[in-house]
C-alpha positions in Angstrom: -7.3 -23.9 4.5 -6.0 -20.5 5.5 -7.5 -17.3 4.3 -5.6 -15.2 1.7 -3.8 -12.2 3.0 -5.5 -8.9 2.0 -3.9 -5.9 0.3 -5.5 -2.7 -0.7 -3.7 -1.0 -3.6 -4.4 2.7 -3.7 -3.1 4.0 -7.0 -4.6 6.5 -9.5 -2.8 5.1 -12.6 -5.3 2.4 -13.7 -2.9 0.2 -15.7 -0.2 0.3 -13.0 -2.9 -0.5 -10.4 -4.2 -3.5 -12.4 -0.7 -4.8 -12.9 0.0 -4.6 -9.2 -3.3 -6.3 -8.4 -2.5 -9.1 -10.9 0.9 -9.6 -9.3 -0.5 -9.8 -5.8 -3.2 -12.3 -6.9 -0.6 -14.5 -8.5 1.3 -14.4 -5.2 -1.8 -15.6 -3.3 -3.2 -12.4 -2.0 -6.7 -11.1 -2.0 -6.1 -7.7 -3.7 -8.4 -4.8 -4.2 -7.8 -1.4 -5.9 -9.0 2.1 -5.1 -8.1 5.0 -7.4 -8.5 7.9 -5.0 -8.7 8.7 -1.3 -12.5 8.8 -1.0 -12.8 5.3 -2.5 -9.9 4.0 -0.5 -11.5 5.0 2.8 -14.6 3.1 1.8 -12.6 0.1 0.7 -10.5 0.0 3.8 -13.6 0.1 6.0 -15.3 -2.8 4.1 -12.2 -4.9 3.1 -10.1 -4.5 6.3 -6.7 -5.1 4.6 -3.6 -6.2 6.5 -1.4 -4.2 4.0 -1.9 -1.0 2.1 0.2 -0.3 -1.0 -0.3 3.5 -1.1 0.5 6.0 -3.8 1.7 9.3 -2.3 0.1 11.6 -4.9 -3.6 11.0 -5.3 -6.2 13.2 -7.0 -8.0 14.2 -3.8 -5.4 14.0 -1.1 -1.8 12.9 -0.4 -0.9 9.5 1.0 -0.2 10.6 4.5 -3.6 12.4 4.8 -5.3 9.2 3.6 -3.3 7.0 5.9 -4.2 9.2 8.9 -7.9 9.0 7.9 -7.8 5.2 7.6 -6.0 4.8 10.9 -8.4 7.3 12.6 -11.2 4.9 11.7 -9.3 2.2 13.8 -7.9 0.3 10.8 -4.4 -0.8 11.8 -2.5 -2.3 9.0 1.0 -2.2 7.4 1.7 0.3 4.7 4.1 0.5 1.8 4.3 3.9 0.2 4.9 4.5 -3.5 6.0 7.7 -5.2 7.3 8.7 -8.6 8.4 12.2 -7.3 12.0 12.2 -6.1 11.5 15.8 -5.0 9.5 14.4 -2.1 12.5 12.5 -0.7 13.1 14.7 2.4 9.4 15.0 3.2 8.7 11.3 2.7 11.7 10.2 4.8 10.8 12.4 7.7 7.1 11.7 7.6 7.4 8.0 6.8 8.8 7.1 10.2 6.0 9.1 11.9 3.4 7.3 9.8 4.9 3.9 10.4 5.6 3.3 6.7 7.3 -0.1 6.3 9.0 0.8 3.0 9.1 3.5 0.4 9.1 2.4 -3.2 10.4 4.8 -5.8 8.5 4.4 -9.1 9.2 2.7 -11.3 10.2 -0.3 -9.1 10.8 -3.9 -10.0 8.0 -6.3 -9.0 10.7 -8.7 -7.9 11.8 -6.2 -5.3 8.3 -5.9 -4.0 7.9 -9.7 -3.9 11.2 -10.0 -1.9 10.1 -7.3 0.6 6.8 -9.2 1.1 8.6 -12.5 1.6 10.9 -10.8 4.2 7.9 -9.2 5.9 6.1 -12.6 6.1 9.3 -14.3 7.4 9.8 -11.7 10.1 6.2 -11.9 11.3 6.1 -15.7 11.0 3.1 -15.8 8.5 4.7 -17.5 5.6 
């Protein structure tokens, strides 16, 4: 039996984070949640996710700062960035490429769109 894929959901809105976690678990993922950058660094180190679903605005740092810290600790993984702030559009588009962000999701987004992206991602990597 193959091991479940791992996703770390980094989101400070508790209900939204729980909904995302439930969705990922239903899709067969091992999903963990962290509500701020400090906890996310610890979780990434212990959990070693293959994908991070990352909120851009966190209470203690922004998503790019956190992603840099996670990757500096030699944790390479894919990343999908979430934001509810359309004023960040220019900044996010410019920095997303530099940070190897696979996709930017603008809140609110349909879970069906996230599911489709994950299926396309798995298909492209051959890990269906």
